[in-house]
Every structure is written in C-alpha cells, then in structure tokens.
DSSP file (Angstrom, degrees, kcal/mol; ACC not computed):
  #  RESIDUE AA STRUCTURE BP1 BP2  ACC     N-H-->O    O-->H-N    N-H-->O    O-->H-N    TCO  KAPPA ALPHA  PHI   PSI    X-CA   Y-CA   Z-CA
    1    1 A M              0   0    0      0, 0.0     2,-0.0     0, 0.0     0, 0.0   0.000 360.0 360.0 360.0 135.4    2.8  -15.3   -1.3
    2    2 A A     >  -     0   0    0      1,-0.1     4,-2.4     4,-0.0     5,-0.2  -0.299 360.0-117.0 -67.7 152.4   -0.5  -13.8   -0.2
    3    3 A I  H  > S+     0   0    0      1,-0.2     4,-3.0     2,-0.2     5,-0.2   0.906 114.9  52.3 -57.4 -44.3   -1.3  -10.2   -1.3
    4    4 A T  H  > S+     0   0    0      1,-0.2     4,-2.3     2,-0.2    -1,-0.2   0.898 110.1  48.6 -62.3 -40.5   -1.5   -9.1    2.4
    5    5 A E  H  > S+     0   0    0      2,-0.2     4,-2.0     1,-0.2    -1,-0.2   0.928 114.3  45.0 -64.4 -44.9    2.0  -10.6    3.1
    6    6 A K  H  X S+     0   0    0     -4,-2.4     4,-2.0     2,-0.2    -2,-0.2   0.906 113.2  50.9 -66.2 -41.2    3.6   -9.0    0.1
    7    7 A L  H  X S+     0   0    0     -4,-3.0     4,-2.5    -5,-0.2    -1,-0.2   0.890 108.0  53.2 -63.2 -39.8    1.9   -5.7    0.8
    8    8 A T  H  X S+     0   0    0     -4,-2.3     4,-2.6    -5,-0.2    -1,-0.2   0.914 107.2  51.7 -60.7 -43.3    3.2   -5.8    4.4
    9    9 A Q  H  X S+     0   0    0     -4,-2.0     4,-2.2     2,-0.2    -2,-0.2   0.911 109.7  49.3 -59.6 -43.1    6.7   -6.4    3.1
   10   10 A V  H  X S+     0   0    0     -4,-2.0     4,-2.8     2,-0.2     5,-0.2   0.938 111.7  48.4 -63.4 -46.9    6.4   -3.3    0.8
   11   11 A F  H  X S+     0   0    0     -4,-2.5     4,-2.6     1,-0.2    -2,-0.2   0.919 111.3  50.7 -58.5 -44.5    5.1   -1.2    3.7
   12   12 A R  H  X>S+     0   0    0     -4,-2.6     5,-1.7     1,-0.2     4,-0.5   0.882 113.3  45.4 -63.7 -38.0    7.9   -2.3    5.9
   13   13 A E  H ><5S+     0   0    0     -4,-2.2     3,-0.5     3,-0.2    -2,-0.2   0.939 114.6  46.4 -69.5 -47.3   10.5   -1.5    3.3
   14   14 A V  H 3<5S+     0   0    0     -4,-2.8    -2,-0.2     1,-0.2    -3,-0.2   0.905 122.7  34.9 -63.7 -42.0    9.1    1.9    2.4
   15   15 A F  H 3<5S-     0   0    0     -4,-2.6    -1,-0.2    -5,-0.2    -2,-0.2   0.411 102.7-130.0 -95.3   2.9    8.7    3.0    6.0
   16   16 A D  T <<5 +     0   0    0     -4,-0.5     2,-0.3    -3,-0.5    -3,-0.2   0.913  67.7 125.3  50.0  50.4   11.8    1.2    7.2
   17   17 A D    > < -     0   0    0     -5,-1.7     3,-1.4    -6,-0.2    -1,-0.2  -0.839  41.2-174.0-144.0  99.4    9.8   -0.4   10.0
   18   18 A N  T 3  S+     0   0    0     -2,-0.3    -6,-0.1     1,-0.3    -1,-0.1   0.475  83.2  65.9 -74.0  -1.2    9.8   -4.2   10.4
   19   19 A T  T 3  S+     0   0    0     -7,-0.1    -1,-0.3     2,-0.0     2,-0.1   0.503  70.3 122.7 -97.4  -4.8    7.2   -4.0   13.2
   20   20 A L    <   -     0   0    0     -3,-1.4     2,-0.5   -12,-0.1    -8,-0.1  -0.347  40.6-169.7 -61.8 132.3    4.4   -2.7   11.0
   21   21 A V        -     0   0    0     -2,-0.1     2,-0.2    -9,-0.0    -2,-0.0  -0.982  16.9-137.7-123.7 117.2    1.3   -4.9   11.0
   22   22 A L        +     0   0    0     -2,-0.5     2,-0.3   -18,-0.1   -14,-0.1  -0.493  21.9 180.0 -79.3 141.5   -1.3   -4.0    8.4
   23   23 A T    >   -     0   0    0     -2,-0.2     3,-1.2     1,-0.0    42,-0.3  -0.935  39.9-116.1-128.9 157.5   -5.0   -3.9    9.1
   24   24 A D  T 3  S+     0   0    0     -2,-0.3    42,-2.5     1,-0.3    43,-0.4   0.805 116.7  52.7 -62.2 -27.9   -7.7   -3.0    6.6
   25   25 A E  T 3  S+     0   0    0     40,-0.2    -1,-0.3    39,-0.1    -3,-0.0   0.566  81.6 119.9 -85.2  -9.2   -8.6    0.1    8.8
   26   26 A M    <   +     0   0    0     -3,-1.2    39,-2.3    38,-0.1     2,-0.2  -0.292  38.9 178.0 -61.9 137.9   -5.0    1.4    8.8
   27   27 A T    >   -     0   0    0     37,-0.2     3,-1.8    38,-0.1     4,-0.4  -0.757  48.5 -89.7-129.1 177.5   -4.6    4.9    7.4
   28   28 A A  G >  S+     0   0    0      1,-0.3     3,-1.3    -2,-0.2     6,-0.4   0.805 122.6  66.1 -59.5 -29.4   -1.7    7.4    7.0
   29   29 A D  G 3  S+     0   0    0      1,-0.2    -1,-0.3     6,-0.0    -3,-0.1   0.718  95.5  58.1 -65.2 -19.7   -2.6    8.8   10.4
   30   30 A D  G <  S+     0   0    0     -3,-1.8     2,-0.5     1,-0.1    -1,-0.2   0.567  99.6  62.0 -88.1  -9.5   -1.6    5.5   11.9
   31   31 A V  S X  S-     0   0    0     -3,-1.3     3,-1.9    -4,-0.4    -1,-0.1  -0.961  71.1-151.3-123.6 115.5    2.0    5.5   10.6
   32   32 A D  T 3  S+     0   0    0     -2,-0.5    -1,-0.1     1,-0.3    -4,-0.0   0.851  96.1  46.2 -52.8 -42.1    4.3    8.4   11.7
   33   33 A A  T 3  S+     0   0    0    -18,-0.1     2,-1.3     1,-0.1    -1,-0.3   0.458  83.2 109.3 -84.6  -0.1    6.4    8.4    8.6
   34   34 A W    <   +     0   0    0     -3,-1.9     2,-0.2    -6,-0.4    -3,-0.1  -0.632  42.6 140.8 -84.7  94.4    3.5    8.3    6.1
   35   35 A D     >  -     0   0    0     -2,-1.3     4,-2.1    -6,-0.0     5,-0.2  -0.543  69.0 -80.0-119.3-171.9    3.3   11.7    4.6
   36   36 A S  H  > S+     0   0    0      1,-0.2     4,-1.6     2,-0.2     5,-0.1   0.880 128.3  46.9 -63.4 -38.4    2.6   12.9    1.0
   37   37 A L  H  > S+     0   0    0      1,-0.2     4,-2.1     2,-0.2    -1,-0.2   0.932 113.5  46.8 -69.2 -45.3    6.1   12.1   -0.3
   38   38 A S  H  > S+     0   0    0      1,-0.2     4,-2.6    -5,-0.2    -1,-0.2   0.801 106.8  60.5 -67.6 -26.1    6.3    8.6    1.3
   39   39 A H  H  X S+     0   0    0     -4,-2.1     4,-2.5     2,-0.2    -1,-0.2   0.923 105.7  46.6 -64.7 -43.2    2.7    8.0   -0.1
   40   40 A V  H  X S+     0   0    0     -4,-1.6     4,-2.3     2,-0.2    -2,-0.2   0.934 113.4  48.7 -63.2 -45.5    4.1    8.5   -3.6
   41   41 A N  H  X S+     0   0    0     -4,-2.1     4,-2.4     1,-0.2    -2,-0.2   0.892 111.2  51.3 -60.3 -39.8    7.1    6.2   -2.8
   42   42 A L  H  X S+     0   0    0     -4,-2.6     4,-2.4     2,-0.2    -2,-0.2   0.930 109.4  48.7 -63.3 -46.5    4.7    3.6   -1.4
   43   43 A M  H  X S+     0   0    0     -4,-2.5     4,-2.5     1,-0.2    -2,-0.2   0.903 112.7  48.2 -63.0 -41.0    2.4    3.6   -4.5
   44   44 A I  H  X S+     0   0    0     -4,-2.3     4,-2.3     2,-0.2    -1,-0.2   0.922 111.6  49.8 -64.6 -43.5    5.5    3.3   -6.8
   45   45 A A  H  X S+     0   0    0     -4,-2.4     4,-2.6     1,-0.2    -2,-0.2   0.885 111.6  49.1 -63.1 -38.2    6.9    0.4   -4.7
   46   46 A I  H  X S+     0   0    0     -4,-2.4     4,-2.4     2,-0.2     6,-0.3   0.918 109.4  51.7 -67.1 -43.5    3.5   -1.3   -4.7
   47   47 A E  H  X>S+     0   0    0     -4,-2.5     5,-1.4     1,-0.2     4,-1.3   0.922 114.3  43.5 -58.7 -43.8    3.2   -1.0   -8.5
   48   48 A I  H  <5S+     0   0    0     -4,-2.3    -2,-0.2     2,-0.2    -1,-0.2   0.929 114.1  49.5 -67.3 -45.9    6.7   -2.5   -8.9
   49   49 A A  H  <5S+     0   0    0     -4,-2.6    -2,-0.2     1,-0.2    -1,-0.2   0.862 123.0  31.0 -63.6 -36.9    6.1   -5.3   -6.4
   50   50 A F  H  <5S-     0   0    0     -4,-2.4    -1,-0.2    -5,-0.2    -2,-0.2   0.508 102.8-123.0-102.5  -5.9    2.8   -6.4   -7.9
   51   51 A G  T  <5S+     0   0    0     -4,-1.3     2,-0.2    -5,-0.3    -3,-0.2   0.887  71.0 121.2  65.9  38.5    3.4   -5.5  -11.6
   52   52 A I      < -     0   0    0     -5,-1.4     2,-0.4    -6,-0.3    -1,-0.2  -0.717  53.7-136.4-124.1 174.7    0.3   -3.2  -11.7
   53   53 A E        -     0   0    0     -2,-0.2     2,-0.3    -3,-0.1    -9,-0.1  -0.993   9.7-150.3-139.0 131.7   -0.3    0.5  -12.4
   54   54 A F        -     0   0    0     -2,-0.4     2,-0.2   -11,-0.1    -7,-0.0  -0.735  18.8-124.9 -95.8 146.5   -2.6    2.9  -10.5
   55   55 A K    >>  -     0   0    0     -2,-0.3     4,-1.9     1,-0.1     3,-0.6  -0.563  31.0-108.9 -81.0 156.2   -4.3    5.8  -12.2
   56   56 A Q  H 3> S+     0   0    0      1,-0.3     4,-1.1     2,-0.2     5,-0.1   0.890 119.2  51.3 -54.6 -44.1   -3.6    9.2  -10.6
   57   57 A N  H 3> S+     0   0    0      1,-0.2     4,-0.6     2,-0.2    -1,-0.3   0.811 107.5  54.3 -67.2 -28.1   -7.2    9.5   -9.2
   58   58 A E  H X> S+     0   0    0     -3,-0.6     3,-1.1     1,-0.2     4,-1.0   0.917 101.2  58.2 -68.1 -42.9   -6.8    6.1   -7.6
   59   59 A I  H 3< S+     0   0    0     -4,-1.9     3,-0.2     1,-0.3    -1,-0.2   0.844 113.1  39.5 -56.6 -35.7   -3.6    7.0   -5.8
   60   60 A Q  H 3< S+     0   0    0     -4,-1.1    -1,-0.3     1,-0.2    -2,-0.2   0.556 109.0  62.6 -91.0  -9.3   -5.4    9.8   -4.0
   61   61 A S  H <<  +     0   0    0     -3,-1.1     2,-0.3    -4,-0.6    -2,-0.2   0.610  65.4 113.3 -98.8 -11.7   -8.7    8.1   -3.3
   62   62 A F     <  -     0   0    0     -4,-1.0     3,-0.1    -3,-0.2     4,-0.0  -0.448  43.0-169.4 -66.6 123.5   -7.7    5.2   -1.1
   63   63 A A        -     0   0    0     -2,-0.3     2,-0.3     1,-0.2    -1,-0.2   0.768  66.9 -12.7 -82.6 -26.8   -9.3    5.8    2.4
   64   64 A N  S  > S-     0   0    0    -37,-0.1     4,-1.7   -36,-0.1     3,-0.3  -0.939  79.3 -83.3-161.6 178.3   -7.4    3.0    4.1
   65   65 A V  H  > S+     0   0    0    -39,-2.3     4,-3.1   -42,-0.3     5,-0.2   0.838 120.8  61.5 -64.1 -33.6   -5.2   -0.1    3.5
   66   66 A G  H  > S+     0   0    0    -42,-2.5     4,-2.4   -40,-0.2    -1,-0.2   0.913 105.3  46.0 -60.4 -43.6   -8.3   -2.3    3.0
   67   67 A E  H  > S+     0   0    0    -43,-0.4     4,-2.1    -3,-0.3    -1,-0.2   0.882 112.9  51.0 -66.9 -37.5   -9.3   -0.2    0.0
   68   68 A L  H  X S+     0   0    0     -4,-1.7     4,-2.1     2,-0.2    -2,-0.2   0.936 111.3  47.2 -62.9 -47.8   -5.7   -0.3   -1.3
   69   69 A R  H  X S+     0   0    0     -4,-3.1     4,-2.6     1,-0.2    -2,-0.2   0.907 110.9  52.2 -61.0 -42.6   -5.6   -4.1   -0.9
   70   70 A Q  H  X S+     0   0    0     -4,-2.4     4,-2.3     1,-0.2    -1,-0.2   0.892 108.4  50.8 -62.5 -39.9   -8.9   -4.5   -2.6
   71   71 A S  H  X S+     0   0    0     -4,-2.1     4,-2.4     2,-0.2    -1,-0.2   0.903 109.6  50.5 -63.8 -41.1   -7.8   -2.5   -5.6
   72   72 A I  H  X S+     0   0    0     -4,-2.1     4,-1.9     2,-0.2    -2,-0.2   0.933 109.9  50.6 -61.8 -45.4   -4.6   -4.6   -5.9
   73   73 A E  H  X>S+     0   0    0     -4,-2.6     5,-3.0     1,-0.2     4,-0.5   0.907 110.8  49.0 -58.8 -43.0   -6.8   -7.8   -5.8
   74   74 A E  H ><5S+     0   0    0     -4,-2.3     3,-0.9     1,-0.2    -1,-0.2   0.912 110.6  49.9 -64.0 -42.7   -9.0   -6.4   -8.6
   75   75 A K  H 3<5S+     0   0    0     -4,-2.4    -1,-0.2     1,-0.3    -2,-0.2   0.817 113.3  46.5 -66.7 -30.0   -6.1   -5.4  -10.7
   76   76 A L  H 3<5S-     0   0    0     -4,-1.9    -1,-0.3    -5,-0.2    -2,-0.2   0.491 113.3-119.4 -89.2  -4.1   -4.6   -8.9  -10.3
   77   77 A G  T <<5       0   0    0     -3,-0.9    -3,-0.2    -4,-0.5    -2,-0.1   0.831 360.0 360.0  71.2  32.8   -7.9  -10.5  -11.1
   78   78 A K      <       0   0    0     -5,-3.0    -4,-0.2    -6,-0.2    -5,-0.1   0.420 360.0 360.0 -97.4 360.0   -8.1  -12.2   -7.7
C-alpha cells in the first residue's frame, strides 16, 4: 500500500471522516476536527501505522500534510 493511501486511512480513522481526501497543501485549518488534541492522536496513530517515531520538535513543525508525508518517507527510507 502506498504511503499516501495508508496515511489517508489513518486520517479518516482519527477524524472519523471517510470523505477526507489528503493533499500536500492540507493543514489543520482545512479539517474541522483537527485541533491540538486530535493532532497528538493523529501523530500517535501515524507512528503506530507506519512503525516510526517522531521527535517532539517534528510533531510541532509540520506545516502541512506534504511535509508530514515527506517525513514519513524519509523515516521509512523511501
């Protein structure tokens, strides 16, 4: 499964919204339920789904979904 597909599944589960379509430009402002608490839940769900670990400063530094996806790719060596 491609990273984007798997990431989309995680977003849909965390935000309980099967209609979410991720774009690289998407930010928390684009998803109504994306607040600070759901951001933490999202990062934990991503770590579990991909078997990776983010550093604290990384969790707070992603400007958009594209940067998040790129970080996942780097951690997976893709």
